[in-house]
MDTraj code that builds the backbone (N, CA, C; nanometers):
import mdtraj as md
import numpy as np

residues = "MET LYS VAL THR GLU GLU THR MET VAL THR VAL THR ILE ASP VAL LEU CYS ASP VAL CYS SER SER SER THR THR PRO PRO GLY GLY SER ALA GLN TYR GLY MET LEU THR ALA HIS TRP GLY TYR GLY SER LYS HIS ASP GLY GLU ARG TYR GLU VAL HIS LEU CYS GLU GLN CYS PHE PHE SER THR LEU SER THR LEU ARG ARG GLN ARG MET VAL GLU HIS MET SER ASP GLU LYS PRO GLY LYS ALA ASP ARG PRO ASP ALA VAL PHE GLY ARG ILE GLU GLN ASP ASN TYR PHE LYS ASP".split()
xyz = np.array([
    [-3.0803, -0.6097, -8.4600],
    [-2.9835, -0.5193, -8.5153],
    [-2.9250, -0.5813, -8.6412],
    [-2.9113, -0.5005, -8.7419],
    [-2.8557, -0.5435, -8.8696],
    [-2.7086, -0.5042, -8.8721],
    [-2.6243, -0.6022, -8.8922],
    [-2.4812, -0.5767, -8.9025],
    [-2.4427, -0.5946, -9.0484],
    [-2.3810, -0.4951, -9.1075],
    [-2.3437, -0.5022, -9.2484],
    [-2.1955, -0.4786, -9.2666],
    [-2.1466, -0.5242, -9.3781],
    [-2.0073, -0.5034, -9.4159],
    [-2.0017, -0.4888, -9.5665],
    [-1.9252, -0.3961, -9.6146],
    [-1.9078, -0.3774, -9.7575],
    [-1.8039, -0.4770, -9.8077],
    [-1.8393, -0.5531, -9.9143],
    [-1.7464, -0.6516, -9.9681],
    [-1.7377, -0.6390, -10.1190],
    [-1.6323, -0.6908, -10.1726],
    [-1.6139, -0.6968, -10.3177],
    [-1.6428, -0.8409, -10.3599],
    [-1.7323, -0.8576, -10.4577],
    [-1.7705, -0.9902, -10.5045],
    [-1.7409, -0.9994, -10.6535],
    [-1.6766, -1.1076, -10.6954],
    [-1.6515, -1.1309, -10.8369],
    [-1.7726, -1.2010, -10.8967],
    [-1.8246, -1.1441, -11.0037],
    [-1.9430, -1.1979, -11.0691],
    [-1.9090, -1.2271, -11.2148],
    [-1.9441, -1.3453, -11.2622],
    [-1.9243, -1.3799, -11.4029],
    [-2.0348, -1.3141, -11.4843],
    [-1.9962, -1.2298, -11.5789],
    [-2.0957, -1.1598, -11.6603],
    [-2.1128, -1.2223, -11.7976],
    [-2.0190, -1.3059, -11.8388],
    [-2.0288, -1.3745, -11.9669],
    [-1.9307, -1.4900, -11.9681],
    [-1.9555, -1.5882, -12.0518],
    [-1.8626, -1.6984, -12.0760],
    [-1.8419, -1.7031, -12.2266],
    [-1.7162, -1.6935, -12.2685],
    [-1.6836, -1.6985, -12.4107],
    [-1.6411, -1.8395, -12.4474],
    [-1.6800, -1.8836, -12.5656],
    [-1.6408, -2.0151, -12.6153],
    [-1.4901, -2.0171, -12.6385],
    [-1.4226, -2.1179, -12.5864],
    [-1.2778, -2.1291, -12.6020],
    [-1.2362, -2.1686, -12.7427],
    [-1.3302, -2.2110, -12.8269],
    [-1.2984, -2.2471, -12.9649],
    [-1.3229, -2.1299, -13.0587],
    [-1.4457, -2.0771, -13.0589],
    [-1.4814, -1.9730, -13.1568],
    [-1.4858, -1.8321, -13.0974],
    [-1.4657, -1.8199, -12.9673],
    [-1.4632, -1.6919, -12.8950],
    [-1.5967, -1.6195, -12.8908],
    [-1.7062, -1.6839, -12.9295],
    [-1.8362, -1.6169, -12.9249],
    [-1.8913, -1.6192, -12.7825],
    [-1.9786, -1.5237, -12.7535],
    [-2.0458, -1.5168, -12.6246],
    [-2.1451, -1.6320, -12.6146],
    [-2.1589, -1.6877, -12.4954],
    [-2.2570, -1.7938, -12.4744],
    [-2.3800, -1.7402, -12.4003],
    [-2.3871, -1.6079, -12.3847],
    [-2.4965, -1.5466, -12.3105],
    [-2.5915, -1.4740, -12.4049],
    [-2.7150, -1.5249, -12.4195],
    [-2.8126, -1.4561, -12.5049],
    [-2.8579, -1.3260, -12.4367],
    [-2.9043, -1.2294, -12.5135],
    [-2.9508, -1.1031, -12.4543],
    [-3.0577, -1.1281, -12.3470],
    [-3.0347, -1.0730, -12.2298],
    [-3.1295, -1.0864, -12.1199],
    [-3.1317, -1.2227, -12.0533],
    [-3.0408, -1.3109, -12.0918],
    [-3.0399, -1.4455, -12.0355],
    [-2.9128, -1.4751, -11.9586],
    [-2.8974, -1.5995, -11.9225],
    [-2.7753, -1.6425, -11.8542],
    [-2.6928, -1.7281, -11.9499],
    [-2.5668, -1.7455, -11.9172],
    [-2.4739, -1.8184, -12.0038],
    [-2.5243, -1.9608, -12.0307],
    [-2.5191, -2.0020, -12.1563],
    [-2.5579, -2.1357, -12.2001],
    [-2.4353, -2.1980, -12.2661],
    [-2.3654, -2.2829, -12.1939],
    [-2.2415, -2.3397, -12.2458],
    [-2.2215, -2.4812, -12.1928],
    [-2.1346, -2.5528, -12.2607],
    [-2.0943, -2.6851, -12.2163],
    [-1.9483, -2.6794, -12.1751],
    [-1.9051, -2.7759, -12.0956],
    [-1.7659, -2.7785, -12.0510],
    [-1.7068, -2.9177, -12.0693],
    [-1.5817, -2.9198, -12.1086],
    [-1.5022, -3.0419, -12.1047],
    [-1.4011, -3.0197, -11.9937],
    [-1.3957, -3.1111, -11.8991],
    [-1.3047, -3.0951, -11.7861],
    [-1.2208, -3.2209, -11.7672],
    [-1.1036, -3.2019, -11.7096],
    [-1.0172, -3.3152, -11.6759],
    [-0.9325, -3.2784, -11.5555],
    [-0.9122, -3.3753, -11.4694],
    [-0.8207, -3.3614, -11.3563],
    [-0.7409, -3.4910, -11.3504],
    [-0.6167, -3.4816, -11.3941],
    [-0.5336, -3.6012, -11.4053],
    [-0.4740, -3.6342, -11.2703],
    [-0.4823, -3.7606, -11.2329],
    [-0.4396, -3.8050, -11.1011],
    [-0.3025, -3.8704, -11.0994],
    [-0.2690, -3.9194, -10.9819],
    [-0.1400, -3.9821, -10.9567],
    [-0.1148, -4.0961, -11.0545],
    [0.0042, -4.0985, -11.1101],
    [0.0427, -4.2030, -11.2039],
    [0.0271, -4.1627, -11.3488],
    [-0.0526, -4.0615, -11.3748],
    [-0.0690, -4.0116, -11.5112],
    [0.0524, -3.9285, -11.5481],
    [0.0866, -3.9246, -11.6760],
    [0.1991, -3.8393, -11.7153],
    [0.1628, -3.6910, -11.7043],
    [0.0338, -3.6630, -11.6812],
    [-0.0117, -3.5256, -11.6599],
    [-0.0585, -3.5065, -11.5151],
    [0.0012, -3.5834, -11.4242],
    [-0.0361, -3.5828, -11.2831],
    [-0.0490, -3.4401, -11.2282],
    [-0.1642, -3.4116, -11.1681],
    [-0.1866, -3.2819, -11.1049],
    [-0.2376, -3.1731, -11.1972],
    [-0.2423, -3.1998, -11.3263],
    [-0.2902, -3.0983, -11.4198],
    [-0.4425, -3.0997, -11.4231],
    [-0.5030, -2.9804, -11.4376],
    [-0.6485, -2.9658, -11.4501],
    [-0.6779, -2.8871, -11.5771],
    [-0.7833, -2.9270, -11.6445],
    [-0.8246, -2.8592, -11.7675],
    [-0.9729, -2.8265, -11.7580],
    [-1.0121, -2.7138, -11.8166],
    [-1.1519, -2.6749, -11.8251],
    [-1.1690, -2.5959, -11.9539],
    [-1.2493, -2.6492, -12.0449],
    [-1.2731, -2.5857, -12.1746],
    [-1.4210, -2.5509, -12.1825],
    [-1.4509, -2.4234, -12.2069],
    [-1.5892, -2.3766, -12.2197],
    [-1.6253, -2.3717, -12.3674],
    [-1.7418, -2.4274, -12.4017],
    [-1.7825, -2.4361, -12.5416],
    [-1.9256, -2.3863, -12.5612],
    [-1.9469, -2.3076, -12.6687],
    [-2.0829, -2.2690, -12.7059],
    [-2.1543, -2.3958, -12.7542],
    [-2.2850, -2.3860, -12.7727],
    [-2.3640, -2.5039, -12.8107],
    [-2.3152, -2.5653, -12.9426],
    [-2.2894, -2.4811, -13.0416],
    [-2.2456, -2.5318, -13.1722],
    [-2.1105, -2.6031, -13.1616],
    [-2.0135, -2.5427, -13.0943],
    [-1.8815, -2.6048, -13.0809],
    [-1.8860, -2.7290, -12.9939],
    [-1.9713, -2.7303, -12.8910],
    [-1.9850, -2.8465, -12.8046],
    [-2.0327, -2.9679, -12.8842],
    [-2.1409, -2.9493, -12.9615],
    [-2.1949, -3.0634, -13.0356],
    [-2.1080, -3.1015, -13.1553],
    [-2.0336, -3.0071, -13.2099],
    [-1.9361, -3.0388, -13.3142],
    [-1.8243, -3.1254, -13.2560],
    [-1.7795, -3.0916, -13.1351],
    [-1.6754, -3.1697, -13.0668],
    [-1.7262, -3.3099, -13.0354],
    [-1.8496, -3.3210, -12.9845],
    [-1.9066, -3.4536, -12.9566],
    [-1.9161, -3.5376, -13.0831],
    [-1.9556, -3.4749, -13.1926],
    [-1.9664, -3.5454, -13.3198],
    [-1.8304, -3.5996, -13.3629],
    [-1.7277, -3.5186, -13.3474],
    [-1.5915, -3.5612, -13.3831],
    [-1.5468, -3.6785, -13.2966],
    [-1.5733, -3.6719, -13.1663],
    [-1.5342, -3.7808, -13.0759],
    [-1.6111, -3.9089, -13.1067],
    [-1.7398, -3.8949, -13.1352],
    [-1.8194, -4.0134, -13.1683],
    [-1.7714, -4.0772, -13.2982],
    [-1.7377, -3.9943, -13.3962],
    [-1.6867, -4.0447, -13.5240],
    [-1.5544, -4.1192, -13.5015],
    [-1.4673, -4.0627, -13.4160],
    [-1.3398, -4.1276, -13.3856],
    [-1.3638, -4.2625, -13.3188],
    [-1.4587, -4.2685, -13.2262],
    [-1.4908, -4.3946, -13.1586],
    [-1.5419, -4.4968, -13.2600],
    [-1.6291, -4.4525, -13.3505],
    [-1.6849, -4.5418, -13.4514],
    [-1.5734, -4.6012, -13.5384],
    [-1.4802, -4.5180, -13.5826],
    [-1.3702, -4.5644, -13.6680],
    [-1.2822, -4.6644, -13.5926],
    [-1.2525, -4.6351, -13.4654],
    [-1.1649, -4.7232, -13.3878],
    [-1.2303, -4.8564, -13.3536],
    [-1.3641, -4.8628, -13.3564],
    [-1.4341, -4.9863, -13.3191],
    [-1.5105, -5.0492, -13.4348],
    [-1.4873, -5.0018, -13.5575],
    [-1.5671, -5.0518, -13.6687],
    [-1.5430, -5.1996, -13.6991],
    [-1.4297, -5.2549, -13.6564],
    [-1.4055, -5.3964, -13.6833],
    [-1.4420, -5.4857, -13.5655],
    [-1.4983, -5.4279, -13.4579],
    [-1.5422, -5.5088, -13.3435],
    [-1.6547, -5.6016, -13.3876],
    [-1.6533, -5.7250, -13.3376],
    [-1.7549, -5.8218, -13.3757],
    [-1.8900, -5.7916, -13.3128],
    [-1.8904, -5.7479, -13.1842],
    [-2.0155, -5.7171, -13.1155],
    [-2.0190, -5.5676, -13.0867],
    [-2.1213, -5.4985, -13.1373],
    [-2.1310, -5.3561, -13.1068],
    [-2.1615, -5.3336, -12.9591],
    [-2.1065, -5.2259, -12.9023],
    [-2.1312, -5.1918, -12.7631],
    [-2.2617, -5.1181, -12.7463],
    [-2.2993, -5.0958, -12.6217],
    [-2.4244, -5.0265, -12.5902],
    [-2.4279, -4.8873, -12.6531],
    [-2.3134, -4.8170, -12.6554],
    [-2.3080, -4.6806, -12.7100],
    [-2.3208, -4.6785, -12.8619],
    [-2.3164, -4.7958, -12.9262],
    [-2.3253, -4.8009, -13.0724],
    [-2.4693, -4.8150, -13.1222],
    [-2.5657, -4.8228, -13.0310],
    [-2.7056, -4.8312, -13.0731],
    [-2.7427, -4.7056, -13.1504],
    [-2.8259, -4.7173, -13.2533],
    [-2.8660, -4.5994, -13.3313],
    [-2.9375, -4.4934, -13.2485],
    [-3.0091, -4.5352, -13.1416],
    [-3.0837, -4.4387, -13.0601],
    [-3.0010, -4.3797, -12.9463],
    [-2.8765, -4.4245, -12.9274],
    [-2.7910, -4.3732, -12.8195],
    [-2.7331, -4.2382, -12.8598],
    [-2.7304, -4.1456, -12.7651],
    [-2.6699, -4.0149, -12.7891],
    [-2.5391, -4.0117, -12.7124],
    [-2.4297, -4.0037, -12.7837],
    [-2.2953, -4.0129, -12.7282],
    [-2.2740, -3.9135, -12.6147],
    [-2.2487, -3.9639, -12.4956],
    [-2.2153, -3.8802, -12.3823],
    [-2.3323, -3.8294, -12.3005],
    [-2.4534, -3.8310, -12.3540],
    [-2.5678, -3.7756, -12.2795],
    [-2.6053, -3.8688, -12.1651],
    [-2.6167, -3.8115, -12.0449],
    [-2.6532, -3.8914, -11.9283],
    [-2.7923, -3.8577, -11.8761],
    [-2.8513, -3.7486, -11.9250],
    [-2.9840, -3.7094, -11.8795],
    [-3.0480, -3.6214, -11.9853],
    [-3.1817, -3.6248, -11.9894],
    [-3.2558, -3.5380, -12.0821],
    [-3.3855, -3.4964, -12.0156],
    [-3.4102, -3.3654, -12.0125],
    [-3.5381, -3.3136, -11.9640],
    [-3.6419, -3.3372, -12.0722],
    [-3.7543, -3.3915, -12.0359],
    [-3.8617, -3.4155, -12.1333],
    [-3.9799, -3.3214, -12.1143],
    [-3.9604, -3.2149, -12.0391],
    [-4.0691, -3.1219, -12.0111],
    [-4.1275, -3.0594, -12.1369],
    [-4.0433, -3.0292, -12.2349],
    [-4.0888, -2.9558, -12.3521],
    [-4.0967, -3.0424, -12.4768],
    [-4.0876, -3.1724, -12.4603],
    [-4.0951, -3.2644, -12.5745],
    [-4.2393, -3.3034, -12.5990],
    [-4.2758, -3.3189, -12.7259],
    [-4.4111, -3.3651, -12.7598],
    [-4.4177, -3.5146, -12.7538],
])
top = md.Topology()
chain = top.add_chain()
for i, resn in enumerate(residues, 1):
    res = top.add_residue(resn, chain, resSeq=i)
    for name in ("N", "CA", "C"):
        top.add_atom(name, md.element.get_by_symbol(name[0]), res)
traj = md.Trajectory(xyz[None], top)
């Protein structure tokens, strides 16, 4: 026997970039966006606050570029460069799919 119930479900139909307000969903596709998130814990002056910023691809990589530039300026007088300062390092990237790379 099949038992059914009618329910209301909330479905995300699009994600807009919080910087430029553009849609992150290409026609016929699913949303393609990056997120910056924070959850400040006990002892922080922002204790208990949570943040979530949705960014389109262009704004996401522009933000990463700005953060990397800021890091470079703040550490330019360091005597020994850190691992993240290698020319081949991509700031913040923790994984890369190589399925479509030549």
